[in-house]
C-alpha positions as CSV (number, residue, x, y, z in Angstrom):
1,M,116.9,185.5,143.3
2,V,118.3,182.7,140.9
3,D,122.0,183.1,140.1
4,P,122.2,183.7,136.3
5,G,124.8,181.0,136.0
6,S,122.9,178.5,137.8
7,A,121.6,175.2,136.2
8,S,118.0,176.3,136.7
9,A,118.6,179.7,135.0
10,L,120.4,178.1,132.0
11,I,117.5,175.7,131.6
12,D,115.1,178.5,131.8
13,A,116.9,180.3,129.1
14,A,117.0,177.2,127.0
15,R,113.2,176.9,127.4
16,R,112.7,180.5,126.1
17,R,114.9,179.8,123.0
18,L,112.9,176.6,122.4
19,A,109.5,178.2,122.7
20,G,107.4,177.4,119.7
21,Q,109.6,174.5,118.6
22,R,108.3,170.9,118.4
23,Q,108.5,168.7,121.5
24,E,108.9,164.9,121.5
25,R,106.7,162.6,123.6
26,L,107.6,160.9,126.7
27,G,106.2,157.3,127.1
28,D,105.7,154.8,130.0
29,H,104.8,151.1,130.2
30,A,101.0,150.9,131.0
31,A,99.9,148.5,133.7
32,A,98.4,145.4,131.8
33,R,94.7,145.2,132.0
34,R,92.4,142.2,131.2
35,L,89.7,142.4,128.7
36,L,86.9,139.9,128.9
37,G,89.3,137.7,130.8
38,F,92.0,137.9,128.2
39,G,95.3,139.5,128.8
40,R,96.0,142.6,126.5
41,A,99.3,143.0,124.7
42,P,101.8,145.3,126.5
43,R,101.4,149.1,125.8
44,I,103.5,152.1,126.1
45,V,101.4,155.2,126.6
46,P,102.2,158.9,126.3
47,V,102.7,160.7,129.6
48,G,104.3,164.0,128.6
49,S,106.5,165.8,126.0
50,A,109.7,167.5,126.2
51,W,112.4,169.0,123.9
52,H,115.3,166.7,123.4
53,L,118.7,168.2,123.7
54,G,121.3,165.4,123.7
55,V,121.3,163.9,127.1
56,L,118.6,166.2,128.4
57,L,114.9,166.2,127.9
58,I,113.6,169.7,128.7
59,A,109.8,169.9,129.4
60,D,107.8,172.9,130.4
61,D,108.1,172.4,134.0
62,A,110.8,169.6,134.6
63,V,114.1,168.3,133.3
64,F,114.7,164.6,132.6
65,A,117.8,162.4,131.7
66,T,117.4,161.0,128.4
67,G,116.8,157.1,128.3
68,E,116.0,154.8,125.5
69,I,114.9,156.4,122.2
70,L,112.9,154.5,119.5
71,R,110.3,155.1,117.0
72,A,106.8,153.6,117.3
73,R,106.0,151.0,114.6
74,E,103.1,148.8,113.6
75,E,103.7,145.3,114.6
76,V,104.4,143.1,111.6
77,I,105.8,139.6,111.4
78,R,109.4,139.5,110.4
79,G,112.6,137.5,110.9
80,F,115.3,138.7,113.4
81,A,118.9,137.8,113.3
82,A,119.2,138.7,117.0
83,E,117.0,138.6,120.0
84,S,117.8,142.3,120.9
85,Q,116.1,143.3,117.5
86,R,113.1,141.2,118.2
87,Q,112.8,142.9,121.7
88,R,113.2,146.4,120.1
89,A,110.6,145.7,117.6
90,A,108.1,144.5,120.4
91,T,108.8,147.7,122.4
92,A,108.2,149.9,119.2
93,A,104.9,147.9,118.6
94,A,103.9,148.5,122.3
95,A,104.3,152.3,121.8
96,F,102.1,152.0,118.5
97,R,99.3,150.2,120.4
98,G,99.7,152.7,123.2
99,G,98.6,155.6,121.0
100,F,101.9,156.9,119.3
101,R,101.9,157.3,115.6
102,D,103.7,155.0,113.2
103,G,107.3,156.6,113.1
104,E,106.9,159.0,115.9
105,T,109.9,159.3,118.4
106,V,109.3,157.9,121.8
107,H,111.4,158.4,125.0
108,L,111.4,155.7,127.5
109,G,113.3,155.1,130.7
110,W,113.9,158.9,131.3
111,A,114.8,159.8,134.7
112,P,113.9,163.2,136.5
113,I,116.6,165.6,137.3
114,D,116.5,167.7,140.5
115,L,117.8,171.2,139.4
116,A,117.5,172.5,143.0
117,A,119.9,169.8,144.2
118,V,122.4,170.9,141.4
119,D,121.9,174.6,142.1
120,A,122.7,173.8,145.7
121,G,126.2,172.3,144.5
122,G,125.2,168.7,144.3
123,S,124.5,166.4,141.3
124,S,121.4,164.9,139.7
125,G,121.4,162.7,136.6
126,P,124.0,163.9,134.2
127,L,124.2,167.4,135.9
128,S,126.6,168.4,138.6
129,V,128.8,171.4,139.6
130,A,132.5,171.8,139.0
131,A,135.0,173.1,141.6
132,D,134.6,176.6,140.5
133,G,130.6,176.5,140.8
134,T,130.0,176.3,137.2
135,P,127.2,173.8,136.3
136,I,128.4,170.8,134.1
137,V,126.9,168.1,132.2
138,R,128.3,164.5,131.6
139,W,127.5,164.0,128.1
140,S,129.0,160.5,127.5
141,A,128.8,157.3,129.3
142,A,132.6,157.4,129.4
143,G,132.4,160.4,131.7
144,G,133.0,163.3,129.4
145,T,131.8,166.5,130.9
146,R,131.6,170.2,129.8
147,D,130.0,173.4,131.0
148,L,126.2,173.4,130.8
149,A,126.0,176.7,129.1
150,G,128.2,175.7,126.3
151,Y,126.5,172.3,125.9
152,L,123.0,173.9,125.7
153,D,124.3,176.5,123.1
154,D,125.7,173.7,120.9
155,Q,122.6,171.6,121.2
156,L,120.3,174.5,120.5
157,S,122.5,175.6,117.4
158,L,121.7,172.1,115.9
159,R,118.0,172.6,116.0
């Protein structure tokens, strides 16, 4: 029996509340293939979908820590003030070449979260357990944490 206050139970409850709502697609870099001896441009291809709730991506059968988020864009020639802008545009174009629609949100660099490890008192990605046994989430890079139940309620209320 699953503890109703466990991370798994809280995520399952969030899935039920999210049922019927739009998911965003997850992408991953495709292996470069050669066509007629010529290398193809890099591509990012769809590999799944999930609901985006802050630092969490909740799929039908898995949970991931959010990574980079971008919008797919058709490649165009433009000038850039910074190399980081150029790289971001190249990544967005790779997503477009890989099959994402222009303007579609793409999640890259996501990492699986082991809910069983969290339920057992450990940690995985941004999820861990407080001293009193309550599942908590690290919602900021600076280390800010809060209880997972409240975090999910807040994120769901924004949808």
